[in-house]
Every structure is written in C-alpha cells, then in structure tokens.
C-alpha positions in Angstrom: 83.0 116.4 168.7 83.7 120.1 168.5 84.1 119.8 164.7 80.7 118.1 164.4 79.1 120.8 166.5 80.7 123.5 164.5 79.6 122.0 161.3 76.1 121.5 162.5 76.0 125.1 163.8 76.9 126.4 160.4 73.9 124.7 159.0 71.4 125.3 161.8 72.3 128.5 163.4 70.9 131.3 161.3 73.1 134.0 162.6 76.3 132.2 161.7 75.0 131.3 158.3 74.2 134.9 157.6 77.7 135.8 158.5 79.1 133.2 156.1 76.7 133.7 153.2 78.6 136.6 151.6 81.6 134.3 151.1 79.5 131.6 149.5 77.7 134.0 147.3 80.9 135.5 146.1 82.1 132.1 145.1 78.9 131.4 143.3 78.8 134.8 141.6 82.4 134.4 140.6 81.6 131.2 138.7 78.6 132.8 137.0 80.6 135.9 136.0 83.4 133.9 134.5 80.9 131.8 132.5 79.2 135.0 131.3 82.6 136.5 130.4 83.5 133.4 128.4 80.2 133.5 126.6 81.1 136.9 125.2 83.2 135.1 122.6 80.9 134.7 119.7 81.3 131.5 117.6 83.3 132.1 114.4 81.2 130.0 112.1 81.3 131.3 108.5 83.4 131.6 105.3 85.8 134.4 104.9 88.2 135.8 102.2 91.9 135.6 103.3 93.4 139.1 102.8 96.1 141.3 104.3 99.5 142.8 104.3 102.2 140.1 103.7 104.1 140.1 107.0 100.9 140.2 109.1 99.1 137.7 107.0 102.1 135.3 107.3 101.9 135.5 111.1 98.1 134.8 110.9 98.5 131.7 108.7 101.4 130.4 110.8 99.3 130.7 114.0 96.4 128.9 112.2 98.8 126.2 111.1 97.7 127.0 107.5 100.7 128.3 105.6 100.7 125.3 103.4 97.0 125.4 102.9 96.1 129.0 102.2 97.3 132.3 100.8 96.0 135.7 99.9 92.8 135.3 97.9 91.9 131.9 99.5 88.7 131.3 101.3 88.6 129.9 104.9 85.7 128.1 106.4 85.4 128.1 110.2 83.2 126.0 112.5 83.2 126.2 116.3 82.5 123.3 118.7 80.6 123.7 121.9 83.9 123.6 123.9 85.4 126.4 121.8 87.5 124.2 119.5 87.8 125.6 116.0 87.8 123.6 112.8 89.3 125.1 109.6 89.0 124.3 105.9 90.6 126.2 103.1 89.8 126.7 99.4 92.3 128.1 97.0 91.1 130.7 94.5 89.7 129.0 91.4 89.4 125.6 93.1 86.2 123.8 93.9 87.6 121.4 96.6 87.9 122.3 100.3 91.2 121.2 101.9 91.3 120.0 105.5 93.7 118.1 107.8 93.7 117.0 111.4 96.3 119.6 112.3 93.9 122.3 111.2 91.7 121.9 114.2 92.5 124.2 117.1 91.6 122.4 120.3 90.3 124.3 123.3 91.8 125.2 125.7 95.3 124.3 124.6 95.3 125.9 121.1 92.5 128.4 121.5 90.8 130.2 124.4 88.4 133.1 125.0 90.0 136.2 126.4 88.0 139.4 126.8 85.7 138.6 124.0 88.4 137.5 121.6 89.4 134.0 120.6 93.1 133.9 121.3 95.1 131.4 119.3 97.9 129.6 121.2 100.8 129.7 121.3 102.3 133.0 120.1 104.4 132.5 116.9 107.9 133.7 116.1 107.8 136.8 114.0 109.8 139.7 112.7 109.2 143.3 111.5 111.1 146.2 110.2 111.2 149.5 112.0 111.3 153.0 110.5 115.1 152.6 110.0 114.5 149.3 108.1 116.2 147.4 111.0 114.8 143.9 111.7 113.0 143.4 115.0 112.6 139.8 116.2 110.0 138.6 118.6 106.6 137.0 118.6 103.0 137.6 117.4 99.9 136.7 119.3 96.8 136.2 117.1 93.2 136.8 118.3 90.0 136.4 116.3 86.5 137.9 116.8 83.3 138.0 114.8 82.2 141.4 113.5 78.6 142.6 113.6 78.5 142.8 109.8 79.4 139.2 109.3 83.1 139.8 108.7 86.0 138.3 110.7 88.2 140.5 112.8 91.9 139.5 113.3 94.2 141.2 115.8 97.9 140.5 115.7 99.9 141.8 118.7 103.6 141.9 117.9 106.3 142.4 120.5 110.0 142.3 119.7 113.4 144.0 119.6 116.6 144.3 117.8 119.0 141.5 118.7 122.8 141.3 118.9 124.5 138.2 117.6 126.8 136.5 120.1 127.5 133.4 118.0 126.5 132.3 114.5 127.5 129.2 112.6 125.5 127.8 109.6 121.9 127.6 110.9 122.9 127.9 114.6 122.8 131.4 116.2 122.9 132.8 119.7 121.7 136.4 120.2 120.5 138.7 122.9 117.9 141.5 122.8 119.4 145.0 122.6 118.2 147.0 125.6 116.0 150.0 124.7 115.0 148.6 121.3 111.8 146.9 122.3 108.7 147.6 120.3 105.1 146.5 120.8 102.4 147.0 118.2 98.9 145.8 117.3 98.0 145.2 113.7 94.4 144.5 112.6 93.0 142.7 109.5 89.5 142.2 108.3 88.5 139.1 106.4 85.3 139.8 104.6 82.3 137.5 104.6 82.8 135.5 101.4 79.1 135.5 100.7 79.1 139.3 100.4 81.9 139.3 97.8 81.0 139.1 94.1 82.4 135.8 92.7 85.5 136.0 90.5 84.7 136.4 86.9 85.0 133.2 84.9 88.3 132.7 83.1 88.3 133.7 79.5 87.5 130.9 77.1 90.5 129.1 75.8 91.5 130.2 72.3 90.2 128.1 69.5 92.8 125.7 68.1 94.7 127.1 65.1 93.4 125.7 61.9 95.8 123.3 60.1 96.0 125.6 57.0 97.0 128.6 59.2 99.5 126.5 61.1 101.1 125.2 58.0 101.3 128.6 56.4 102.7 130.2 59.6 105.3 127.4 59.8 106.3 128.0 56.2 106.7 131.8 56.7 108.6 131.3 59.9 111.0 128.9 58.2 111.7 131.5 55.4 112.6 134.4 57.7 116.1 135.2 58.7 117.1 133.6 62.1 117.2 137.0 63.8 113.8 138.1 62.5 110.7 137.7 64.7 107.2 136.8 63.6 105.3 138.9 66.2 101.8 138.2 65.1 100.2 136.0 62.4 96.5 136.5 61.8 94.7 134.2 59.3 91.8 135.7 57.2 90.2 133.1 54.9 92.9 132.5 52.3 95.3 135.3 53.4 97.3 136.0 56.5 98.7 139.2 57.9 102.2 138.7 59.2 103.7 141.3 61.5 107.5 141.0 61.3 110.2 142.6 63.4 114.0 142.9 62.7 116.8 144.7 64.4 118.2 146.6 61.4 117.5 147.5 57.8 119.7 144.8 56.3 117.7 142.1 58.1 114.4 143.7 57.0 115.6 143.7 53.3 116.6 140.0 53.8 113.0 139.2 54.9 111.6 140.1 51.5 114.4 138.4 49.7 114.0 135.1 51.5 110.2 135.1 51.2 110.5 135.7 47.5 113.2 133.0 47.2 110.9 130.5 49.1 108.1 131.2 46.6 105.8 132.9 49.1 103.6 135.5 47.5 103.1 138.6 49.7 101.7 142.1 49.5 103.1 145.0 51.5 100.4 146.3 53.8 102.6 148.5 56.0 106.0 149.7 54.7 108.9 148.9 57.1 109.0 151.5 59.8 111.7 152.3 62.4 110.1 152.1 65.8 113.0 153.2 68.0 114.6 149.9 68.6 114.0 148.0 65.4 112.1 147.8 62.1 108.4 146.6 61.8 106.4 145.7 58.7 103.1 144.0 58.0 102.9 141.7 55.0 99.8 140.0 53.6 100.6 136.4 52.7 98.7 134.7 50.0 97.9 131.1 50.9 96.3 130.2 47.6 99.4 129.3 45.9 103.1 129.8 45.4 104.5 133.0 43.8 106.1 132.9 40.4 109.8 133.6 40.6 109.2 136.5 38.2 106.2 138.0 40.0 107.7 140.0 42.8 106.4 143.3 44.2 108.9 144.4 46.8 108.3 147.3 49.2 109.5 150.8 48.5 111.8 150.2 51.4 113.4 147.2 49.7 113.8 149.2 46.4 115.5 152.1 48.2 117.8 149.7 50.1 119.0 148.3 46.8 119.6 151.8 45.3 121.5 152.9 48.4 123.6 149.7 48.5 124.4 149.3 44.8 124.2 152.8 43.3 127.1 155.1 42.8 127.4 157.3 46.0 128.5 160.2 43.8 125.0 160.4 42.4 122.2 161.9 44.5 119.4 159.3 44.6 115.8 160.3 45.5 113.2 158.2 47.2 111.6 155.7 44.8 107.8 155.8 44.0 105.5 153.2 42.4 104.1 149.8 43.3 103.3 146.3 41.9 106.8 145.8 40.6 107.1 149.1 38.7 109.0 152.0 40.2 110.5 155.3 39.4 113.4 157.2 41.0 115.1 160.5 40.3 118.9 160.5 40.0 121.1 163.6 39.9 124.5 163.2 38.4 127.5 165.3 39.3 128.7 167.9 36.9 130.3 166.5 33.8 129.0 162.9 34.3 126.1 161.0 32.7 123.9 158.4 34.4 125.4 155.6 32.4 127.9 154.6 35.1 125.1 154.7 37.7 122.9 152.4 35.7 125.7 150.0 34.9 126.4 149.5 38.6 122.8 148.8 39.3 122.5 146.3 36.4 125.7 144.5 37.7 124.9 144.4 41.4 121.1 144.5 41.8 119.6 141.4 40.0 116.2 142.0 41.7 115.6 144.6 38.9 114.8 142.7 35.7 114.6 146.0 33.7 116.4 149.3 34.3 115.9 152.2 31.8 116.1 155.9 31.5 112.6 157.4 31.3 113.6 161.0 30.9 116.4 163.4 31.6 117.0 167.1 31.7 119.5 169.7 33.1 119.0 171.8 36.2 121.9 174.2 36.1 125.0 172.1 35.5 123.5 168.9 37.0 121.9 166.2 34.9 118.5 165.0 36.3 117.6 161.5 35.2 114.3 159.7 35.8 115.0 156.0 36.0 112.4 153.3 35.5 112.8 150.0 37.5 110.8 146.8 37.0 111.1 143.6 39.2 109.0 141.5 36.9 
C-alpha cells in the first residue's frame, strides 16, 4: 500500500514532481545529446581516388577489407545506410567494371561506428612502422573516416606500437614481448580526392599499326644475315627502302656485318659511318628492298676499307685514312726508307679479296720516304 501511495504521490503531488523533474530531464537531455552527437558524422557517399604513402595506405586497405580489391590509383565508391553501415565498391585504374563483395560492407555498429564526428572502422588492424633509427615497431592502427567540406574524404590512421623482444621463434610461430620505454603513438592523415574533381586519365596511345608484310620479310632477312652477336636496334621502312640501325661490341663484328650482308646479296648504302659510342659500335645502313645486290656491286663503308688495310697491310708501312665512296677509294701509304710499295700491295692482293682492283695512282718522295697513292676498287 505504501508503494502505491508513493507512486501516486509522484504523479499527483506537484512538489515532489518538481523535485524529481531534474533527474528525468537529465535522462531525456542525455538521449537527445547523444543522438545529436552521432548525427555529427556526415554520410560518406561519393567516389574517391585511392592515394597515399605505402605503409599508411596498406593499413587503410586492410581495415576496409580491400587489399585484394584496390591499390593506389583505384577509385572507391562509398554509400552509407541509415544505420551507419558502409558499402564499398572499387574500380581499378583503366577498368570500367566496379568490383564488390559481401565482405566489403562494414556493418554498424560492429564494423563501423561514429565517434566524435569520425566514422571509426573496427577493429584496429595489426601494423608496423620504422622509427628514426630504422627499427621496426609493431602494434596496431585504428582507421577513422570523415567527409571534408570540399567533397574529399579525410582518413585518419592512429598507430600505436613498440619494439618487441623475441622470446621464442620457430618457423611461422613467434612469441615476443614489448620492450619497455619503446612505445610510440602517432597519427597519420590521408586525403582521398573527390574523383569527380580529377581530370580523367588520358586515353592510352593507339596501338602501333601492324608491320607490313614486305617490311617484316626484309627485316627478317637482314636479321638472319647479321652476326649472332650483332643487334638490330631499329628498323624503319620507307617505301622501298629501310633504315637499319645496327650495334656491335667491337670493330671486327662491325666489319663482319657488311661482309655478311654482301654475301647474302643484300644491297645497302652507308648512311652513317660506324661510330664508337663508348661501349660499342653503331652504324646506320639503308637497305634496298627492290632487289638483290650483284656480287660485284659492293660499296662498303670507309670503316670497312680501313679495317681491311689495317688487318692485311704491312705494319711497317704507315697507312692513312681512306677516302672515296661507291666502291672507289684512295689511300696514302708511306714506305720505310729503302723499300717500295710493291710488298705492301702484294699483301693486300693476297689477303683482301674484297678489293677487285689495287693499283698505284701516283708516287713521290718526301725526304727519304716514298709516298704512294693507292687506288682501290670493290667492283
């Protein structure tokens, strides 16, 4: 009976109600304040460009259960439910299809909750960092998300961890303890830009046109004629001719390039004399695709002529640099005192069959040295 009277008095006796009203109002106001506080978390609906420093970004994608779905440069689409759950879709750079899966929905309040205006993703994920001494710190990272006023997405990653001392380690099993005094806490922030504000990636360059059959056949023929160690670096077809840029490691291989092209019946013109580039020899030859070269029609480079003179001439004779073109060349030879050029010419005729004709054009004396101008023809 006393309980009934007391309950009734609470309702009917104004004085007692006034004394208890502050408690009731506090409860009601507390509910309203907590609701208003939760409402401060703005929905995260939008599309954002995934960006950030590698270690921080790795923690973010791990927390969002998206390491297999996204990477730097991807686009993330977010949609919030009324209860705060967050749906995620991902699109890799250059792809048109959006990827989604059931495990990429963060359900409120177990996987996401509003805390002080930030959507906090649960649970914290295992993480590591390096300190200034490049020592690994092991701990965990807590991710929080918030919408920015400019349409971007703010990401806050709070890392806490410490150095650890191993007590036991075997294969993948390890037992360790934190080292006292090594604890570190830090907050890292990322901004994922509103994807609508970012200029679209430029379209990929058009695929190169397929190589014409004639160019492919000529390139294959030239490649087959080169020494195994030579490299055809570039082959550019121009109507019925092609420019071949050829590289070799030494002068002997470069001389062999011209010999083998000539032996294969490939007609060529020297566009750029072989040049030493610091680590090898380079030359540019213009290949004629109109027809095969006559065995007698050969116009080797001045480099090839000089290589033959240096290889087969008499080292006692001083040989100058050859001049000429189109299969006709001249070279100045200085004979030692008391010797004629006959021995030098005989060695060339015996050892350099590339020269179809070798003759003395002129000769004179300079002091005691005989100076002979030799004419050379390759066809």
